[in-house]
Every structure is written in structure tokens, then in C-alpha cells.
TORZA-17347 format. One line per 3 residues: number of its first residue (from 1); their letters; for each residue x, y, z of C-alpha. Coordinates in Angstrom, 2 decimals. Each point is the difference from the previous one (the first is absolute). Example, Ala and Ser with C-alpha at 12.3 -4.5 7.8 and 13.67 -1.06 7.14 Angstrom:
<pts>
1> AS> 12.30:-4.50:7.80 | 1.37:3.44:-0.66
</pts>
This chain:
<pts>
1> MSY> 141.32:88.74:79.40 | 2.64:-0.56:-2.19 | -1.18:-2.82:-2.64
4> PIN> 2.73:-2.08:-1.78 | 0.45:1.19:-3.62 | 1.22:-3.81:-1.23
7> WNL> -2.38:-3.48:0.46 | 1.21:-2.84:2.39 | 0.73:-2.89:-1.77
10> DSI> 2.21:-1.67:2.65 | -3.51:-0.81:1.92 | -0.83:-2.23:-2.60
13> FPG> 3.45:-1.31:-1.75 | 2.72:1.09:2.05 | 3.31:0.41:-2.09
16> GID> -1.56:1.26:-3.53 | 0.02:-1.95:-2.64 | 3.02:-2.36:1.93
19> SPQ> -1.98:-0.66:2.85 | 0.02:-3.42:1.01 | -3.96:-0.02:0.90
22> LAD> -1.05:1.03:-3.38 | 2.42:-2.80:-1.24 | -2.11:-2.54:2.47
25> RIS> -3.33:1.52:-1.27 | 1.18:-0.69:-3.34 | 1.21:-3.95:0.83
28> DVT> -3.37:-0.46:2.10 | -2.34:1.16:-3.24 | 2.19:-2.18:-2.45
31> AKL> -0.48:-3.12:2.31 | -3.09:0.36:0.91 | -1.31:0.11:-4.18
34> PQL> 0.72:-3.20:-0.51 | -2.35:-0.79:2.73 | -2.57:1.56:-1.45
37> ESK> 0.46:-1.45:-3.62 | 0.03:-3.78:1.95 | -3.71:1.58:2.31
40> VAA> -1.59:1.57:-3.55 | 0.92:-3.09:-1.85 | -1.33:-2.55:2.80
43> WVP> -3.26:2.47:0.84 | -3.14:-2.41:-1.51 | -3.27:2.16:1.07
46> DHD> -1.56:-3.19:0.43 | 1.80:-1.41:2.18 | 0.26:3.16:2.49
49> APE> -3.51:0.85:0.01 | -1.85:0.76:2.26 | 2.32:1.27:2.61
52> FTD> 2.78:1.34:-2.52 | 2.77:-0.43:2.08 | 2.89:-0.90:-3.00
55> FIT> -1.47:3.33:-1.28 | 0.53:1.93:2.85 | 3.21:-1.02:0.97
58> LWQ> 1.11:0.50:-3.53 | -1.37:3.56:0.00 | 1.91:0.97:2.92
61> LLE> 3.33:-1.07:-1.61 | -1.14:1.73:-2.96 | -0.73:3.26:1.53
64> DIG> 3.58:-0.64:2.21 | 1.87:-0.16:-3.39 | -2.10:3.10:-1.31
67> KGL> 0.91:2.13:2.49 | 3.61:-0.68:0.28 | 0.21:0.70:-3.92
70> ATT> -1.86:3.16:0.82 | 2.35:0.64:2.85 | 3.36:-0.52:-1.61
73> SSF> -1.08:1.50:-2.99 | -0.56:3.20:1.23 | 2.89:0.07:1.95
76> VEM> 1.99:-0.28:-2.66 | -1.72:2.43:-2.00 | -0.02:2.03:2.42
79> IAS> 3.96:0.59:0.14 | 0.46:-0.26:-3.49 | -2.26:3.23:0.03
82> ADT> 1.79:1.77:2.34 | 3.45:-0.69:-1.06 | -0.26:-0.90:-3.97
85> ANL> 4.11:-0.68:-0.14 | -0.61:-3.05:2.20 | 1.15:-2.53:-2.04
88> KTG> -1.38:-2.95:2.38 | -3.54:0.30:-0.29 | -0.11:-0.98:-3.65
91> PVQ> 0.69:-3.60:0.82 | -2.02:-0.22:2.93 | -2.64:1.52:-2.07
94> GQL> 1.07:-2.65:-2.85 | -0.87:-2.53:2.70 | -2.88:0.94:1.26
97> TTL> -1.72:0.38:-3.25 | 0.83:-3.83:-0.46 | -1.85:-0.56:3.23
100> YTR> -3.25:1.65:-0.68 | 0.17:-1.40:-3.62 | -0.09:-3.61:1.42
103> FQN> -2.63:1.69:2.66 | -2.06:0.79:-2.92 | 0.52:-3.67:-1.67
106> INN> -1.32:-1.96:3.19 | -2.69:2.13:0.08 | -1.71:-0.67:-3.52
109> PLA> -0.58:-3.14:0.47 | -1.38:0.53:3.43 | -2.76:2.64:-1.58
112> KKL> -0.55:-3.04:-2.23 | -0.59:-2.29:2.46 | -2.36:2.95:2.00
115> AAM> -2.17:0.58:-3.98 | 0.08:-3.89:-0.21 | -2.52:-0.10:3.53
118> SQA> -3.72:-0.49:-0.61 | -1.81:3.13:1.32 | -1.06:-1.63:3.32
121> AFD> 2.97:-1.28:1.11 | 2.09:3.50:-0.72 | -2.79:1.53:1.83
124> QLT> 0.84:-2.58:2.81 | 3.35:0.65:0.27 | -0.14:3.97:-0.21
127> TTS> -2.49:-0.64:3.49 | 2.68:-0.93:1.92 | 1.01:2.42:2.66
130> ALS> 3.46:0.57:-1.54 | -0.83:0.11:-3.70 | -3.40:2.01:0.84
133> ASR> 1.50:3.45:-0.43 | 2.04:-1.06:-3.18 | -2.99:-1.15:-2.26
136> FGL> 0.18:2.73:-1.73 | 2.88:-0.11:-1.06 | 0.21:-3.71:-0.22
139> QEM> -2.60:0.43:-2.59 | 1.88:2.34:-1.83 | 2.90:-2.29:-0.84
142> RDQ> -2.67:-3.14:-0.46 | -1.43:2.66:-2.68 | 3.26:1.17:-1.86
145> AKE> 1.43:-4.33:0.32 | -2.35:-0.17:-2.97 | 1.79:2.12:-1.99
148> LLD> 3.35:-1.98:0.89 | 1.97:-1.77:-2.78 | 1.10:-3.16:0.63
151> DQT> 2.52:-0.67:3.19 | 3.05:-0.67:-2.21 | -0.54:3.14:-2.33
154> ETM> -0.97:2.37:3.03 | 3.49:-0.91:1.57 | 1.93:0.67:-2.92
157> IND> -1.87:3.63:-0.74 | 0.89:0.19:3.80 | 3.57:-0.73:-0.22
160> LAV> 0.93:1.34:-3.16 | -1.62:3.70:1.54 | 3.11:-0.13:2.56
163> DGF> 2.37:1.37:-2.69 | -2.70:0.91:-2.60 | -2.82:1.97:1.65
166> TGW> 1.13:1.11:3.61 | 4.02:-0.01:-1.69 | -1.42:2.72:-2.08
169> SDH> -1.70:2.17:2.59 | 2.98:-0.15:2.56 | 2.60:0.82:-2.69
172> YTT> -1.74:2.91:-0.35 | 0.11:0.79:3.44 | 3.43:-0.82:-0.36
175> LSG> 0.34:2.23:-2.93 | -1.64:3.19:1.36 | 1.56:-0.60:3.59
178> SLK> 3.54:0.85:-1.75 | -0.87:3.20:-1.84 | 1.44:3.08:0.88
181> FPI> -1.31:3.64:-0.64 | 2.95:2.65:-0.36 | -1.78:3.26:1.50
184> TQD> 1.79:3.15:-0.43 | -0.46:3.03:2.81 | 1.79:2.69:0.85
187> GKT> 3.04:-1.48:-2.51 | 0.06:-3.22:2.08 | -1.01:-3.04:-1.72
190> TEL> -1.69:-2.93:2.16 | -0.75:-3.53:-1.07 | -3.62:-0.49:1.66
193> SAG> -2.02:-3.44:0.40 | -3.47:0.00:-1.94 | -1.99:0.54:3.19
196> QTQ> 2.22:3.43:1.07 | -0.37:1.04:-3.91 | -3.60:-0.90:0.02
199> NNF> -0.51:2.32:3.24 | 2.12:3.17:-1.41 | -2.15:-0.15:-3.56
202> EGD> -3.45:-0.43:1.84 | 0.91:2.34:3.33 | 2.44:3.01:-0.87
205> PDT> -2.07:3.09:0.35 | 3.02:1.41:-2.86 | -2.05:-0.94:-3.57
208> KTR> 3.37:0.33:-1.79 | 1.83:-2.52:2.94 | -3.40:-2.09:-0.97
211> EQV> 0.37:-0.20:-3.83 | 3.90:-0.23:0.50 | -0.40:-2.88:1.96
214> FNV> -2.76:-1.55:-2.18 | 2.05:0.22:-3.15 | 2.87:-2.10:1.50
217> WEQ> -2.65:-2.29:1.51 | -1.41:-0.33:-3.02 | 3.44:-0.43:-2.35
220> TWD> 1.36:-2.49:2.53 | -2.84:-2.61:-0.36 | 0.02:0.88:-3.68
223> DHA> 3.30:-0.78:-0.39 | -0.66:-3.68:1.21 | -3.22:-0.21:-1.92
226> SLF> 0.73:-2.97:-1.53 | 0.76:-2.09:2.75 | -3.50:1.23:1.65
229> GET> -1.81:-0.65:-3.31 | 1.67:-3.53:0.16 | -0.91:-0.89:3.46
232> LNH> -3.66:1.17:-0.32 | -1.20:-1.75:-3.33 | 1.45:-3.15:1.70
235> IAG> -2.11:0.45:2.99 | -2.97:0.62:-1.86 | 1.30:-2.66:-2.48
238> FRL> 0.18:-2.66:2.49 | -3.42:0.83:1.66 | -1.96:-0.46:-2.85
241> TNY> 1.53:-3.12:-1.44 | -1.07:-0.98:3.77 | -3.59:1.48:-0.98
244> RLH> -0.52:-1.48:-3.01 | 1.31:-3.73:1.32 | -2.87:0.76:2.27
247> HYP> -2.21:1.01:-2.14 | -1.51:3.08:2.17 | -2.28:1.95:-2.27
250> DYL> 2.52:3.13:-0.20 | 3.36:1.84:2.07 | -2.77:1.36:2.32
253> FKP> -1.46:-3.00:1.48 | 2.85:-0.83:2.49 | 0.10:3.80:1.23
256> LQY> -3.69:0.03:0.59 | -0.22:-3.44:1.25 | 2.88:0.75:2.42
259> NRM> -1.91:3.26:1.41 | -3.14:-2.08:0.26 | -1.45:2.71:-2.51
262> QRA> -2.70:-0.17:-2.46 | 0.99:1.54:-3.68 | -3.46:1.98:0.07
265> TLD> 1.52:1.82:3.29 | 3.28:1.01:-1.43 | -1.43:1.31:-3.21
268> QMW> -2.58:1.89:2.43 | 3.03:1.70:1.89 | 1.86:1.18:-3.34
271> HTI> -3.28:0.88:-2.11 | -1.18:2.45:2.84 | 3.91:1.31:1.02
274> SAN> -0.24:0.81:-4.26 | -2.71:1.88:0.57 | 1.34:2.05:3.00
277> KQP> 3.66:1.06:-1.35 | -0.97:4.04:-0.34 | 0.49:0.86:3.20
280> FAA> 3.09:-1.15:0.77 | 1.86:1.15:-3.74 | -1.39:3.47:1.05
283> YLT> 1.72:-0.28:3.20 | 3.39:-1.39:-1.48 | -0.39:3.30:-2.08
286> RKA> -0.84:2.09:2.84 | 3.06:-1.42:1.82 | 2.39:0.86:-2.68
289> ELT> -1.68:3.50:-0.33 | 1.03:0.59:3.39 | 3.53:-0.70:-1.27
292> GKP> -0.25:2.50:-2.74 | -0.15:-2.53:-2.88 | -3.27:-0.64:-1.84
295> TMP> 0.11:-3.53:-0.15 | 1.52:-2.99:2.53 | 2.84:-1.69:-0.82
298> WYD> 0.14:-4.02:0.58 | 2.81:0.79:2.62 | -1.86:2.62:1.63
301> QWA> -3.02:-1.57:1.06 | 1.42:-0.90:3.34 | 1.91:2.80:1.35
304> PVI> -1.71:2.17:2.77 | -1.97:3.15:-0.41 | 1.82:2.81:1.58
307> VGD> -1.68:3.52:-0.08 | 1.05:2.92:1.97 | 2.25:0.11:2.91
310> FQP> -1.23:-3.84:0.98 | 2.90:-2.23:-0.16 | -1.56:-3.86:0.29
313> KTY> 0.13:-1.65:3.76 | 2.82:-2.66:-0.05 | -0.64:-2.69:2.82
316> TFD> 2.72:-1.67:1.77 | -0.55:-4.08:0.21 | -1.49:0.57:3.35
319> EAA> -1.98:2.85:-0.88 | -1.53:-2.07:-2.42 | -0.59:-3.17:2.31
322> EFI> -1.85:1.85:2.44 | -2.00:1.87:-2.64 | -1.16:-3.21:-1.32
325> VSN> -0.64:-1.63:3.20 | -1.89:3.34:1.48 | -2.32:-0.17:-3.21
328> FAK> -0.54:-3.78:-0.34 | -1.26:0.06:3.71 | -2.59:2.19:-1.29
331> FSP> -1.63:-3.02:-1.88 | 1.23:-2.85:1.44 | 2.26:-0.38:3.52
334> KMA> 0.72:-3.65:-0.95 | 1.77:1.77:-3.47 | 1.43:2.67:1.91
337> AFA> 1.68:-2.48:2.90 | 1.20:-2.48:-2.80 | 1.98:3.16:-1.83
340> KQA> 1.57:0.97:3.35 | 0.95:-3.54:0.32 | 1.24:0.01:-3.41
343> FEN> 2.50:3.05:0.22 | 0.82:-1.01:3.64 | 1.14:-3.03:-1.14
346> GWI> 2.15:0.52:-2.73 | -2.23:-1.27:-3.12 | 0.67:2.31:-2.01
349> EAE> 3.10:1.16:-2.46 | -0.53:3.59:-1.14 | 3.32:1.04:-0.16
352> DRP> 0.93:2.87:-2.94 | 3.51:-1.60:-0.41 | 1.45:-1.98:-3.88
355> GKR> 0.10:-3.56:-0.82 | -3.45:-0.35:0.76 | -2.89:-1.18:-2.77
358> AGG> -2.69:2.02:-0.91 | -3.50:0.27:1.08 | -1.53:-1.16:3.39
361> YMT> -1.91:-3.55:1.05 | -1.10:-1.53:3.12 | 0.79:-4.03:0.32
364> SVP> -1.66:-1.99:2.14 | 2.43:-2.28:2.45 | -2.77:-2.93:1.15
367> DVK> 3.10:-1.50:2.34 | -0.41:2.51:2.22 | -3.14:1.11:-0.89
370> ESR> 1.26:3.77:-0.88 | 0.59:1.90:-2.94 | 2.71:2.71:-1.24
373> IFM> -0.58:2.97:-2.50 | 2.58:0.84:-2.48 | 0.46:3.77:-1.34
376> TFD> 2.23:2.92:-0.05 | -1.63:3.31:1.99 | 1.03:3.02:-1.28
379> GSA> -1.46:2.22:2.87 | -3.58:1.11:-2.32 | -3.50:-0.26:0.48
382> SGV> -0.17:-2.51:-2.88 | 3.11:-1.66:1.94 | -2.23:0.12:3.10
385> STI> -2.82:-1.87:-1.80 | 2.09:-2.54:-1.40 | 0.77:-1.08:3.51
388> AHE> -4.06:-0.08:0.82 | -0.59:-1.94:-3.21 | 2.51:-2.93:0.90
391> LGH> -1.31:-0.15:3.50 | -3.36:-0.63:-1.38 | 1.46:-2.89:-1.77
394> AFH> 1.67:-1.16:3.14 | -3.51:0.83:2.23 | -1.90:-2.23:-2.63
397> SSI> 2.29:-2.73:0.72 | 0.86:0.15:3.41 | -4.22:-0.44:0.11
400> LKD> 0.44:-3.38:-1.40 | 2.99:-1.34:1.37 | -1.34:-2.44:2.47
403> MPL> -2.46:-1.21:-2.92 | 0.51:-3.37:-2.37 | 2.30:0.57:-3.02
406> LRQ> -2.68:0.26:-2.81 | -2.14:2.80:2.35 | 3.42:2.03:-0.55
409> DYA> 0.65:-0.28:-3.41 | -2.27:3.15:-0.95 | 0.35:1.69:-3.75
412> MNV> 1.76:2.92:-0.89 | -3.15:1.96:-0.45 | -1.50:-0.26:3.33
415> AET> 4.05:0.27:1.56 | -0.02:3.22:-1.80 | -3.50:1.20:2.06
418> AST> 1.82:-0.09:3.32 | 3.03:1.70:-0.97 | -1.81:2.73:-2.29
421> FAE> -2.49:0.53:3.52 | 2.78:0.45:1.79 | 1.74:2.24:-2.64
424> LIV> -3.30:2.28:-0.17 | -0.59:0.59:4.16 | 4.04:1.55:-0.60
427> ADA> -0.51:1.85:-2.86 | -3.14:1.40:1.08 | 1.14:1.01:4.06
430> TVK> 2.88:1.71:-1.91 | -2.37:2.28:-2.18 | -1.97:0.48:2.96
433> AAT> 2.78:1.34:2.24 | 1.17:2.77:-2.65 | 0.03:3.00:2.02
436> SPA> 0.48:2.41:-3.25 | -2.05:0.20:-3.63 | 3.79:-0.86:-1.18
439> EKL> 0.40:-2.60:2.08 | -3.44:-1.97:-1.06 | 0.88:0.48:-3.46
442> NLL> 3.34:-1.65:0.18 | -1.50:-3.01:2.00 | -3.12:-0.15:-2.27
445> DAK> 2.43:-0.69:-2.78 | 1.56:-2.46:2.21 | -3.15:-1.81:0.52
448> MAN> -0.97:0.13:-3.74 | 3.51:-2.04:-0.51 | -2.63:-2.77:0.65
451> PLA> -2.74:0.26:-2.26 | 1.95:1.25:-2.59 | 2.16:-3.38:-0.13
454> MLL> -2.81:-2.71:0.66 | -2.26:1.86:-2.68 | 2.50:1.52:-2.18
457> NIH> 3.69:-1.93:-0.06 | -1.39:-3.56:0.93 | -2.62:0.46:-2.68
460> ARF> 3.17:0.73:-2.30 | 1.67:-2.71:0.98 | -3.09:-2.62:-0.03
463> LFE> -0.59:1.62:-3.75 | 3.67:-0.93:-0.71 | 0.11:-3.55:1.35
466> DSF> -3.55:-0.82:-1.69 | 1.72:1.26:-3.50 | 2.99:-1.40:0.49
469> YQE> -1.10:-3.16:0.90 | -2.63:0.05:-3.34 | 3.41:0.17:-1.79
472> REK> 2.01:-2.18:1.49 | -2.19:-3.01:-0.71 | 0.89:0.56:-3.52
475> GIV> 4.07:0.31:1.01 | 2.64:1.72:1.13 | -0.76:4.04:0.51
478> SVP> 3.08:2.27:-0.92 | 1.13:2.61:2.42 | -0.78:2.70:-2.15
481> RLK> -3.91:-1.34:-0.29 | 0.15:-0.34:3.80 | 0.58:3.66:0.22
484> ELM> -2.72:0.96:-2.48 | -2.52:-2.52:1.86 | 1.09:2.02:3.10
487> TTA> -0.59:3.83:-1.55 | -2.97:-1.33:-0.77 | -1.27:-1.56:3.04
490> QQQ> 1.10:3.18:2.05 | -1.84:2.31:-2.48 | -3.29:-1.90:0.19
493> AYA> 0.04:-0.18:3.36 | 0.64:3.89:1.47 | -2.05:0.94:-2.92
496> GGL> 1.47:3.40:-0.76 | 1.43:0.52:3.64 | 4.14:-0.07:-1.12
499> SSF> 1.80:1.28:-2.58 | 2.80:-2.54:0.12 | 0.31:-3.62:0.62
502> DPM> 2.19:-2.52:1.39 | 0.43:-2.82:-3.02 | 2.88:-2.10:2.60
505> YWA> -3.14:-0.18:2.22 | -0.20:-4.13:-0.79 | 3.48:-0.07:0.96
508> DKL> 0.57:1.75:3.26 | -3.08:-1.29:1.66 | 0.32:-3.30:1.72
511> HFY> -3.11:-0.49:-0.05 | -0.27:-1.25:-3.81 | 2.94:-3.34:1.09
514> FDN> -1.60:-1.76:2.70 | -0.52:-3.61:-0.68 | -2.90:0.24:2.34
517> PPF> -2.70:1.11:0.36 | -0.10:1.64:-3.74 | -2.07:3.08:-1.00
520> YNF> 1.42:1.43:3.19 | -2.09:3.74:-0.34 | -3.60:-0.45:0.07
523> PYT> -0.39:-1.33:3.14 | 1.73:3.40:1.53 | -2.90:1.85:-1.69
526> FGY> -2.41:-2.14:1.46 | 1.55:0.20:3.44 | -0.34:3.75:-0.68
529> LFS> -3.47:0.29:-0.78 | -0.83:-2.80:2.54 | 1.47:1.70:2.80
532> SGI> -2.15:3.17:-0.58 | -2.96:-1.81:0.56 | 1.57:-1.35:3.26
535> YAK> 1.01:3.35:0.74 | -3.58:1.29:-0.28 | -1.05:-2.21:2.04
538> AQA> 2.66:0.35:2.66 | -1.33:3.49:0.28 | -3.33:-0.51:0.50
541> SDN> -0.11:-3.25:2.14 | 0.24:-0.25:3.88 | 1.45:-4.08:-0.13
544> FED> 2.65:1.39:-2.90 | 3.09:-2.35:1.16 | -2.54:-3.34:0.91
547> DYI> -1.15:0.28:-3.35 | 3.27:0.55:-1.99 | 1.81:-2.72:1.92
550> ALL> -2.90:-2.26:-0.71 | 0.19:1.00:-3.82 | 3.91:-0.58:-0.01
553> RDT> -0.08:-3.15:1.70 | -2.75:-1.08:-2.72 | 2.58:1.26:-3.36
556> ANM> 1.36:-3.60:-0.53 | -3.52:-1.57:0.56 | -2.21:1.35:-2.73
559> TTE> -0.05:1.11:-3.53 | 0.52:3.34:-0.18 | -3.64:1.31:-0.85
562> DLA> -1.22:-2.05:2.87 | 2.48:1.57:2.37 | -1.19:3.35:-1.55
565> KKH> -3.66:-1.19:0.47 | 0.28:-1.49:3.40 | 1.91:2.93:1.79
568> LGV> -1.19:2.90:-2.33 | -3.41:-0.46:-1.71 | 1.61:0.64:-3.51
571> DLT> -0.20:-1.61:-3.11 | 3.49:0.38:-1.54 | -1.57:-0.80:-3.88
574> QPD> -1.84:3.54:0.11 | 1.44:3.11:-0.25 | -1.62:2.01:3.01
577> FWQ> 3.23:-1.63:2.43 | 2.33:1.09:-1.92 | -1.53:3.30:-0.98
580> QGI> 0.28:0.96:3.72 | 3.27:-0.52:0.70 | 1.38:1.69:-3.07
583> DLA> -2.53:3.27:0.93 | 1.75:0.10:3.62 | 2.94:0.09:-2.03
586> AKD> -1.04:2.74:-2.58 | -1.04:2.09:3.23 | 3.61:0.31:1.12
589> AQQ> 0.75:0.57:-3.78 | -2.69:3.08:0.15 | 0.92:1.21:3.24
592> FMT> 3.76:0.17:-1.30 | -1.19:2.30:-2.78 | -1.98:2.19:2.54
595> LSE> 2.84:0.85:2.09 | 3.00:0.07:-2.65 | -2.16:2.75:-1.84
598> GYL> 1.45:2.95:1.88 | 3.75:-1.36:-0.90 | -0.08:-0.24:-3.08
601> K> 2.99:1.54:-1.75
</pts>
């Protein structure tokens, strides 16, 4: 079987950014927004009871508009990601941002009307057959409506966000996508995209090449530091002003609310991680020693471990697909069948070429009940795991595709659970398939990339963002100070595991520049450790597939703590659950240490 390495977008809207069908769907949403606005304004709960037929009609219209906005926004974003030189995407993205803002402005008064209902009336509304499945989400709307300001002020904030908050976020995408990185190899200089450059310094087997490419990477971002610093400060400034207007207790209130998490859960997770850094710092030092270095520099931490005569296995895209499908099948036939469908139908954009954005993501396309995956595949075991990671997201989305819109609105922390679980399956499989100690060491190292990222790197991102927001509340944070904050965060998070750092990481990491959701970091670590609990259950359960799908179906239907209690029987505010996941990763680190002793220079 030969699988397409470029995604098929014509099955969504044929013709790309100039598609008449895309224009028609945008026009459809535009025409329906005034209808929704009128229906919301006219809706009187007392007059609509007890059948609530007006609300059900209104809600169906709202869901259709929501799906239309999500579909068209995803489509345009995909085109922009795959071709950063396409100048037609920006105006359409701006148009969709304006439409979404208007949609939000209509949602706010609706939420207020839900909040004004008596509990008895709300209970009556949410027991109707058409709305019972959406009760948790409607209750969230009702609760969060109490935080809203008057309609005029909310509308003004949302309108200003188009050119302020969202505008600065989009500005970052434009700036970072336009950067060219001049890499010289064998006397020839080639300008690479950010994604290609990152693949080079993270994955090249030669340490001198990694250092050279990383220096170009760092210098290029530093050359534009003032632009990125200005952008980051304005995104954070808008966010903090908005939070102050709403009287939120602190800048973590909304991120925690979005992830349906308690502060006690977040604090316990980081506290337990902070107490367990040593095995991972030791692993980094040992990895450096295998290359003849006493300590680990920043740019070497992702490099493959190659000992003896072993050369890392590289995968064609077809081989990666078959490996993923076959190993998914050992845990869930439905998950394997879904992955095969994604490969066969061209849902994955994986080609390694210039002009693509860095990184990877999965995006849902509600109108066609499908997903698409964006990444740049380099043939490595890590690249295979990345595909698996994004397929985990897509499988999660597929489980919910026929459910009401609010039941599909799962938060990032539980979204990262499905993706990390899928990645763990594939990483484990590569280690088990090793045919020599040298290969096993290489693949153990590739598997360790995940806990290294989740327990050290992402901890650094959280620490940086936490300290940055504390200072941003007092005023603009300068570029030199941003570098200091980032370096300090990396030193603390890596706990002696690194000898050099990346002061410009605040500029090159896209996640700091998202307008929504905020604090795009700790949910990854949560998802990683939560998925460890699921993986342990998978290996001990005879009915895993059904149990797993049941958990995924509930991810937008209860709080994170309730989800863990119901499906895993654990209390997330206590250290035991977090320790269990960290111990599993520490076992891999110890296995690496033991196996590598015979290869020390």
C-alpha cells in the first residue's frame, strides 16, 4: 500500500483558498448570524417552557454556525500552514475572526439568559431529549455567565480583540513564518524554513552540525527579538487587561477553568514532578557522556544516541503508517481502523519541504466529520511517534463527531491524554522491536524524548510564563529580561541536566503566542501523566477498548477530577497518581543508564 504524503483538502472545499464552496459556507454563516441574534434576543424562557421548542430551534442554528466557523477556520489555517507564502489566507482569516467575534457576542447574552433561569426551569430545559446530552456544557455556560460584564462592554472587548489580542497572535504567525534560516553545508548555503531548521538541529546525527544549525537558529530569532518581544508583551497585556476588567482572581484562573481543573491538582502535579527530577537529569548527563561530552548542551538533548556500528532506522512514510496501524491494533482495533482510514484517505500533510510552518497539529473539520493532521516527517522514530500523537487526537475527535457541539468541546489537558497515549503505544513498540542492544539504546532514548519534554521542557515553559505574567502585570517586560526569565526557568526545570540553554525559546515557541487557550503548556504534562495511568490500565484490562472509548466520550462532560475518579478511580489532588506516572518514566531512564554503561567512552 502506498499512502499519500500530502493531505486531501479538496474533499472539504475543492479549489483551495479560492474555492467557491468555501466562499458559500462563509456566506452561509454570515447570513445566519443575524438570524441567531434575533432568536436569542426574542427568547423568553418562561414563555418557551415546558417544551422549549424555541430554544431547541435556536440551539440547532447555533450549532450549525459553530460547525461552519470551525470548518472554514480550520480549512484556511491548513492552507496557511502548508504554504506560508500564500498571501490570500490572511484576509480570509481576518474575515473569519470577525465572524467568530460576532458569534461570541451573541453567545454572551444567551448565557446570561440561562444564568437568570431558576434552577427548576433550567433542570426542565436540560431534561428535554434534544438537550439532555448537553447539560454539563449548558451548566458551564450558565455558571460562567456570572463572570460576564454588561453586554455592551463584552461586545466592545471582543471587537477590540480582533485587531488587538487576535491581531497580535496572527502577527506572530506572519513574522515567524517569514523567517529564513541560512544553513551552510559542504560549502553551499541553503535557506530553510523554521520547521526544516528545527528538524536539523534536533535530529542530525552529527553534533557539530547540530551546534552550527542551532547557532544560526538562535541568531535568526535574536535578530528579530524586538519584534517578537513587542508581540508577546501586547498579547499578554491585552489578556491581563481583560482579566482585570472581569475581576478574575489571577492569571491562572481562566487556564484552569478552561481545562476544568482545580488549582490543587495543578500544584500537586508540579510539586511531585519537582521532587523527582534526578533520574532525568542523570539521563541527560549520561547521554552527553556517550558522545564524549561531560555535560549536555541545549542543542544536543534531542539528538539520537548512536553507539557502535549501529545506524538509526529510518522509515518511509508507508513504513511508518504500517507500523502505527499494526501496533494500534494490539490495543484497539477501532483505533487501528481509524488510523488506516486517515492514511488511505490523505488526511495527513507530512512532506518535508520548504514553505511549511514548524510543528504539528490536528484539526477537526466538523462539517465533514473528519480531521486533518499537519507535520513535517523526517523519517525518524521520533517522527513516527509524532504521527501517532496526532492520530490520537484525531481518534478522540472521531469518537465525538456525532455528539452535540458542547459534548465535543473537550479541553486541552484531556485532549493531550489521547494523543500521548497513542504516542506511548508506538514508542513502546519501537523499543520492543529492537534487535540489538545498540538499537534498543537508541530507541529507549527516542522514547525518553517524551518524559524529557513533559517533565522538564514543559515545566520550563510553565515557569517562564508564570514569572513573565507576574512581571507583565507591572509593565512591559524587556527583551533582555525575557531572556533572563527563560534561562532561569530552564535552569530550574532541568535541575542540573543541561550545561547551556536557549534564551530565545520565548520567541521561537509558538505556544506562547496563542490568543486562546492561555498557558498552552501544563495540559501537555497532565495529558502525559494521565495517559500513563490509562496505559497501565490497558495492559491489565480485558475490556480496554470499550473502557477507553467511554472515557473519551466523557472528556467534555465533567470536570477533570471527576473524569479521573469515574474512569481510573484516582484522586488527582494527591501525589500517588502523579508519582506512578513519573516512576514509569524513571524506569525507562534507569534502563537507559544500565544499558549504556558498556558504551561509555
